[in-house]
C-alpha positions as CSV (number, residue, x, y, z in Angstrom):
1,M,-6.9,1.0,36.1
2,E,-3.9,0.5,38.4
3,I,-2.0,-1.0,35.5
4,A,-2.9,2.0,33.3
5,L,-1.7,4.4,36.0
6,I,1.5,2.5,36.3
7,V,2.0,2.6,32.5
8,V,1.3,6.4,32.6
9,A,3.8,6.8,35.4
10,L,6.5,4.8,33.6
11,V,6.0,6.8,30.4
12,A,6.1,10.1,32.3
13,L,9.3,8.9,34.1
14,A,10.9,8.0,30.8
15,A,10.0,11.4,29.5
16,V,11.4,13.1,32.6
17,L,14.7,11.1,32.3
18,V,15.0,12.1,28.6
19,L,14.3,15.8,29.5
20,V,16.9,15.7,32.3
21,R,19.5,14.3,29.9
22,V,18.6,17.0,27.4
23,I,18.8,19.7,30.0
24,R,22.3,18.4,31.1
25,Q,23.4,18.5,27.5
26,R,22.1,22.0,27.1
27,D,23.8,23.1,30.3
28,E,27.1,21.6,29.1
29,A,26.8,23.3,25.8
30,A,25.9,26.6,27.6
31,R,29.0,26.2,29.7
32,E,31.1,25.7,26.6
33,R,29.5,28.7,25.0
34,D,30.2,30.8,28.1
35,E,33.8,29.7,28.1
36,A,34.1,30.6,24.4
37,D,32.5,34.0,25.1
38,R,35.0,34.5,27.9
39,Q,37.9,33.7,25.7
40,L,36.5,35.9,23.0
41,G,36.1,38.7,25.5
42,N,39.8,38.2,26.6
43,L,40.8,38.4,22.9
44,R,38.8,41.5,22.5
45,V,40.3,43.1,25.5
46,E,43.8,42.1,24.2
47,H,42.8,43.5,20.8
48,E,41.7,46.8,22.3
49,A,44.9,47.0,24.3
50,R,46.9,46.3,21.2
51,S,44.9,49.0,19.3
52,A,45.5,51.4,22.2
53,E,49.2,50.6,22.0
54,I,49.2,51.2,18.2
55,A,47.4,54.5,18.7
56,K,49.8,55.5,21.3
57,A,52.7,54.5,19.1
58,R,51.2,56.6,16.3
59,E,50.9,59.5,18.7
60,D,54.5,59.0,19.9
61,L,55.6,58.8,16.2
62,D,53.7,61.9,15.4
63,T,55.3,63.7,18.3
64,Y,58.7,62.3,17.4
65,F,58.2,63.2,13.7
66,K,57.0,66.7,14.6
67,G,60.1,67.2,16.8
68,M,62.3,66.0,14.0
69,A,60.4,68.0,11.5
70,A,61.0,71.1,13.6
71,D,64.7,70.4,13.7
72,V,65.3,69.3,10.1
73,L,62.4,70.8,8.4
74,Q,64.4,72.8,6.2
75,A,66.9,70.2,5.3
76,N,64.9,67.2,4.1
77,S,61.3,67.7,4.9
78,Q,60.0,65.8,1.9
79,A,62.2,62.8,2.4
80,F,61.4,62.7,6.1
81,L,57.7,62.8,5.5
82,A,58.0,60.0,2.9
83,Q,59.9,57.8,5.3
84,A,57.4,58.5,8.1
85,K,54.5,57.6,5.9
86,E,56.2,54.4,4.8
87,Q,56.9,53.4,8.5
88,L,53.3,54.2,9.4
89,A,52.0,52.1,6.5
90,G,54.2,49.1,7.5
91,Q,53.1,49.4,11.1
92,S,49.5,49.5,10.1
93,K,49.9,46.5,7.8
94,L,51.5,44.5,10.7
95,S,48.6,45.5,13.0
96,E,46.0,44.6,10.5
97,A,47.7,41.2,9.8
98,D,47.9,40.4,13.5
99,L,44.3,41.4,14.0
100,E,43.2,39.2,11.1
101,K,45.1,36.2,12.6
102,R,43.5,36.8,15.9
103,Q,40.1,37.0,14.3
104,Q,40.7,33.7,12.4
105,A,41.8,32.1,15.7
106,I,38.6,33.3,17.4
107,D,36.5,32.1,14.5
108,A,38.2,28.6,14.7
109,L,37.5,28.5,18.4
110,I,33.9,29.6,18.2
111,K,33.0,27.5,15.1
112,P,32.7,24.1,17.0
113,V,30.7,25.7,19.7
114,R,28.4,27.3,17.2
115,E,28.0,23.9,15.4
116,N,27.3,22.1,18.7
117,L,24.8,24.7,19.7
118,E,23.0,24.4,16.3
119,K,23.0,20.6,16.7
120,F,21.8,20.9,20.3
121,E,19.0,23.3,19.2
122,K,18.0,20.9,16.4
123,R,18.0,17.9,18.8
124,V,16.0,19.8,21.4
125,N,13.4,20.7,18.8
126,E,13.1,17.1,17.7
127,I,12.8,15.9,21.3
128,E,10.2,18.5,22.0
129,E,8.2,17.4,18.9
130,K,8.4,13.8,20.0
131,R,7.5,14.7,23.5
132,Q,4.5,16.6,22.4
133,G,3.5,13.7,20.2
134,A,4.0,11.2,23.0
135,Y,2.1,13.4,25.4
136,E,-0.7,13.7,22.9
137,G,-0.9,9.9,22.5
138,L,-0.7,9.4,26.2
139,R,-3.4,12.0,26.7
140,T,-5.6,10.2,24.2
141,E,-4.9,6.8,25.8
142,V,-5.6,8.2,29.3
143,G,-8.9,9.6,28.0
144,R,-9.8,6.3,26.6
145,L,-9.0,4.6,29.9
146,Q,-10.9,7.1,31.8
147,K,-13.9,6.6,29.5
148,A,-13.6,2.8,29.8
149,T,-13.3,3.1,33.5
150,G,-16.3,5.3,33.7
151,N,-18.3,2.9,31.5
152,L,-17.2,0.0,33.8
153,G,-18.1,2.0,36.9
154,E,-21.5,2.8,35.4
155,A,-22.0,-0.9,34.4
156,L,-21.1,-2.1,37.9
157,R,-23.7,0.1,39.5
158,S,-26.3,-2.4,38.1
159,S,-26.7,-5.3,40.6
160,Q,-27.4,-7.7,37.6
161,M,-24.1,-6.7,35.9
162,R,-22.2,-7.0,39.2
163,G,-23.6,-10.5,39.6
164,H,-22.6,-11.5,36.1
165,W,-19.1,-10.0,36.6
166,G,-18.6,-11.9,39.9
167,E,-19.8,-15.2,38.4
168,Q,-17.5,-14.7,35.4
169,Q,-14.5,-14.0,37.7
170,L,-15.3,-17.1,39.7
171,R,-15.4,-19.2,36.5
172,N,-12.1,-17.7,35.4
173,V,-10.4,-18.7,38.6
174,L,-11.9,-22.3,38.4
175,E,-10.6,-22.7,34.9
176,L,-7.2,-21.2,35.8
177,A,-6.9,-23.8,38.5
178,G,-7.3,-26.5,35.7
179,M,-10.7,-27.7,36.7
180,S,-13.4,-28.9,34.3
181,E,-17.1,-28.1,34.5
182,R,-19.4,-31.0,35.4
183,I,-16.3,-33.1,36.3
184,D,-14.5,-31.1,39.0
185,F,-17.2,-28.5,39.7
186,F,-20.8,-27.7,38.9
187,E,-22.3,-24.2,38.3
188,Q,-25.7,-23.0,39.4
189,L,-26.6,-26.3,40.8
190,T,-30.0,-26.3,42.5
191,V,-29.8,-27.8,46.0
192,G,-32.4,-28.1,48.7
193,S,-33.0,-29.1,52.3
194,G,-36.6,-29.6,53.2
195,D,-38.8,-26.8,51.8
196,S,-35.9,-24.4,51.1
197,T,-33.8,-24.5,47.9
198,G,-30.8,-22.6,46.7
199,R,-28.5,-22.2,43.7
200,P,-24.9,-21.6,44.7
201,D,-22.7,-20.2,42.0
202,A,-20.4,-23.3,42.1
203,V,-20.0,-26.6,44.0
204,V,-16.4,-28.0,43.9
205,R,-15.8,-31.7,44.3
206,V,-13.0,-32.6,46.7
207,P,-11.4,-36.1,46.9
208,G,-13.0,-38.3,49.5
209,G,-16.5,-37.4,48.6
210,A,-16.6,-33.8,50.0
211,Q,-18.2,-30.9,48.1
212,V,-17.4,-27.2,48.9
213,V,-20.0,-24.6,48.1
214,I,-18.8,-21.3,46.6
215,D,-21.0,-18.2,46.1
216,A,-19.8,-15.0,44.5
217,K,-20.8,-11.6,46.1
218,T,-20.0,-8.1,44.7
219,P,-21.3,-5.4,47.0
220,L,-20.0,-2.3,45.2
221,D,-22.5,0.5,45.8
222,S,-20.8,2.1,48.8
223,Y,-17.4,1.0,47.5
224,L,-17.7,2.9,44.2
225,E,-19.2,5.9,45.9
226,A,-16.3,5.9,48.4
227,H,-13.8,6.0,45.6
228,N,-15.7,8.8,43.7
229,T,-16.0,11.1,46.7
230,S,-13.4,13.8,47.6
231,D,-14.5,14.0,51.2
232,D,-12.0,11.8,53.1
233,E,-14.0,11.9,56.4
234,R,-17.2,10.8,54.6
235,R,-15.3,8.1,52.8
236,Q,-13.8,6.6,56.0
237,Q,-16.6,7.2,58.5
238,E,-19.6,6.5,56.4
239,L,-19.1,4.9,53.0
240,L,-16.4,2.3,53.7
241,Q,-18.1,1.4,57.0
242,A,-21.3,0.8,55.0
243,H,-19.3,-1.3,52.5
244,A,-17.8,-3.4,55.3
245,G,-21.3,-3.9,56.8
246,S,-22.6,-5.0,53.4
247,L,-19.9,-7.7,53.1
248,L,-20.6,-8.9,56.6
249,G,-24.3,-8.9,55.8
250,H,-23.7,-11.2,52.8
251,A,-21.7,-13.5,54.9
252,R,-24.5,-13.7,57.5
253,A,-27.0,-14.5,54.7
254,L,-24.8,-17.2,53.3
255,G,-24.2,-18.8,56.7
256,G,-28.0,-19.0,57.2
257,R,-28.7,-21.0,54.1
258,N,-27.5,-24.3,55.7
259,Y,-25.7,-25.6,52.6
260,D,-24.0,-28.2,54.7
261,A,-27.4,-29.9,55.1
262,A,-28.5,-29.4,51.5
263,V,-25.3,-30.6,49.7
264,D,-24.0,-34.1,50.3
265,G,-20.5,-34.1,51.7
266,S,-20.4,-30.3,52.3
267,P,-18.3,-29.2,55.3
268,D,-19.8,-26.9,57.9
269,F,-18.6,-23.7,56.0
270,V,-19.3,-21.8,52.8
271,V,-16.8,-19.9,50.6
272,M,-17.9,-16.4,49.8
273,F,-15.9,-15.3,46.7
274,V,-15.1,-11.6,46.4
275,P,-13.8,-11.0,42.8
276,A,-11.2,-8.3,43.6
277,D,-8.7,-7.9,46.5
278,P,-9.3,-4.1,46.9
279,I,-13.0,-4.8,47.6
280,L,-12.1,-6.8,50.7
281,D,-9.0,-4.7,51.6
282,S,-11.0,-1.5,51.7
283,A,-13.5,-3.0,54.1
284,M,-10.8,-4.5,56.3
285,D,-9.1,-1.1,56.5
286,V,-12.1,0.2,58.6
287,Q,-13.1,-3.2,60.1
288,P,-9.9,-5.2,60.6
289,T,-11.8,-8.1,62.2
290,L,-14.3,-8.5,59.3
291,W,-12.7,-11.7,57.9
292,Q,-12.5,-13.3,61.4
293,D,-16.1,-12.3,62.3
294,A,-17.5,-13.8,59.1
295,W,-15.6,-17.1,59.8
296,E,-16.3,-17.4,63.6
297,R,-19.9,-16.1,63.6
298,H,-21.3,-17.4,60.3
299,Q,-18.8,-20.2,59.2
300,V,-18.2,-18.2,56.0
301,L,-14.7,-18.1,54.4
302,I,-14.3,-14.8,52.5
303,A,-11.9,-15.6,49.6
304,T,-10.3,-13.2,47.0
305,P,-9.0,-14.6,43.7
306,G,-5.6,-15.4,45.1
307,L,-6.8,-17.3,48.1
308,L,-9.4,-19.2,46.2
309,L,-6.9,-20.1,43.5
310,A,-4.5,-21.5,46.1
311,F,-7.4,-23.6,47.6
312,L,-8.4,-24.9,44.2
313,K,-4.8,-25.7,43.2
314,T,-4.6,-27.8,46.4
315,V,-7.9,-29.6,45.5
316,A,-6.5,-30.2,41.9
317,L,-3.3,-31.7,43.4
318,A,-5.4,-33.9,45.7
319,W,-7.4,-35.1,42.6
320,K,-4.1,-35.8,40.8
321,E,-2.8,-37.8,43.7
322,Q,-6.0,-39.8,44.0
323,S,-5.9,-40.4,40.2
324,L,-2.3,-41.8,40.6
325,Q,-3.4,-44.0,43.4
326,E,-6.4,-45.3,41.4
327,N,-4.1,-46.0,38.4
328,A,-1.7,-47.9,40.7
329,R,-4.6,-49.9,42.1
330,Q,-5.9,-50.7,38.6
331,I,-2.3,-51.7,37.5
332,A,-2.1,-54.0,40.6
333,D,-5.5,-55.6,39.8
334,A,-4.6,-56.0,36.1
335,S,-1.2,-57.6,37.1
336,K,-2.9,-60.0,39.5
337,E,-5.5,-61.0,36.8
338,L,-2.7,-61.4,34.2
339,Y,-0.8,-63.7,36.7
340,D,-3.9,-65.8,37.2
341,R,-4.5,-66.1,33.5
342,L,-0.9,-67.1,32.9
343,R,-1.1,-69.7,35.6
344,I,-4.2,-71.3,33.9
345,Y,-2.5,-71.1,30.5
346,L,0.6,-72.9,31.9
347,D,-1.7,-75.6,33.3
348,H,-3.0,-76.2,29.8
349,V,0.6,-76.2,28.4
350,A,1.6,-78.8,31.1
351,K,-1.3,-81.0,30.1
352,M,-0.3,-80.7,26.4
353,G,3.3,-81.6,27.3
354,R,2.2,-84.7,29.2
355,G,-0.1,-85.7,26.4
356,L,2.6,-85.2,23.8
357,E,5.0,-87.3,25.9
358,Q,2.5,-90.1,26.2
359,A,1.8,-90.0,22.5
360,V,5.6,-90.2,21.7
361,N,6.0,-93.1,24.1
362,S,3.0,-94.9,22.7
363,Y,4.3,-94.3,19.2
364,N,7.8,-95.5,19.9
365,A,6.3,-98.6,21.7
366,G,4.2,-99.3,18.6
367,I,7.2,-98.9,16.3
368,G,9.2,-101.3,18.5
369,S,6.4,-103.9,18.3
370,L,6.2,-103.4,14.6
371,D,9.9,-103.6,14.0
372,G,10.4,-106.7,16.3
373,R,7.3,-108.8,15.7
374,V,5.4,-107.7,12.6
375,L,8.1,-106.8,10.1
376,P,10.1,-110.1,10.5
377,Q,7.0,-112.1,9.6
378,A,6.4,-109.8,6.6
379,R,10.0,-110.3,5.4
380,R,9.4,-114.1,5.4
381,L,6.7,-113.4,2.8
382,E,9.3,-111.6,0.8
383,D,11.6,-114.6,1.0
384,L,8.8,-116.8,-0.3
385,D,8.0,-114.4,-3.1
386,A,4.5,-114.0,-1.7
387,A,4.8,-110.2,-1.4
388,T,4.5,-107.5,-4.0
389,A,7.4,-106.0,-5.8
390,K,7.4,-103.0,-3.5
391,K,9.3,-103.5,-0.2
392,I,8.0,-102.4,3.2
393,A,9.9,-99.5,4.6
394,G,10.2,-99.7,8.4
395,P,9.1,-96.5,10.2
396,L,11.6,-94.6,12.3
397,P,11.0,-93.9,15.9
398,V,10.6,-90.4,17.3
399,E,13.8,-89.4,18.9
400,G,12.7,-86.0,20.2
401,V,11.7,-85.6,23.9
402,V,9.1,-83.2,25.2
403,R,10.8,-80.5,27.3
404,H,9.6,-80.6,30.9
405,L,8.7,-77.4,32.8
406,S,11.6,-76.2,34.9
407,A,10.4,-73.0,36.7
408,P,9.5,-73.7,40.3
409,E,6.0,-72.4,40.1
410,L,5.4,-74.3,36.9
411,T,6.8,-77.5,38.4
412,E,4.5,-77.1,41.4
413,T,1.6,-76.6,39.0
414,A,2.5,-79.8,37.0
415,A,2.8,-81.8,40.3
416,D,-0.6,-80.6,41.4
417,L,-2.1,-81.8,38.1
418,D,-0.4,-85.2,38.6
């Protein structure tokens, strides 16, 4: 739920940032529009002043022409009037041309502002549509989270569901620590001492023959009610106090089960696993000595997932070190056995060498006797033509010599055999 609230806060923050950027753009465009309006107002004031000047000029011309008409009315009234009309027409054309140029300049100045305002309005509409869509999706997701949270809260009001949840969280932490069931830990193992029996949620094997008993506890009745109430005083003074008392009561019950006598190798303490840190934190907010009391009075170590994971990681590291030591011992034993077998093999090789040397010496001695004493007599038969047509070929002696052992340990072995 905290993660969902964080996600909601991040989305809202992003929307606020976008809205602030849009508001800044709108304010900047508004300032540009006000500046254009101000310039347009100045131009209008200028135009009105110019019009007033033209009107005054017309009045002055009328007065002037009337005066002249009075003086020269009789001389050339028609020509004078024509000339006056022509001058008035020219002056009017100049004023209209100047006014048209000013109007074009104003239009050219206002056009970019108008276009920017139109783009800004379009962009604001698009952002508003996206914001409404995002808020709608966020509202739907928050509704789903609230529904899921409500369902979870209702489910956790059942003691059986709370027990299953706590056991599952404990199993998750054991597996996260890299431990294997029935090798590194045992679940729901029935243990007994005398007439009493128990079934702790997990028994963790520790190198050296020790076994640590872990039991998961999820006292949530008062905790859930405390988070659902709007009465702060009742939450602090009644519900959270009851929640802390429930935790300490579970610790007292665990301490009285004497698991150290029922489980071989168990130390004189039990680990009580609480599946979520806020469960313990809420209790310790109202009873700061809760953890210490459970340990000193009942030999119960209250562990949240983080603390238990650190302990199990330490156990796993100890198992790894023991495995390395065991492998090193086995390697040393195998090396010693290999050395002994090599020594025996070399004993046989030394015997084979001496046997080969004796055989070669005997063979060469026999060849010498054959060549010095037997064959000369046989050749006399050849001289007397008493032999067959085929001649006797004398055998050659064996020139090769058996290589003696030169390594010190092998020489010592050969000497011992002699």
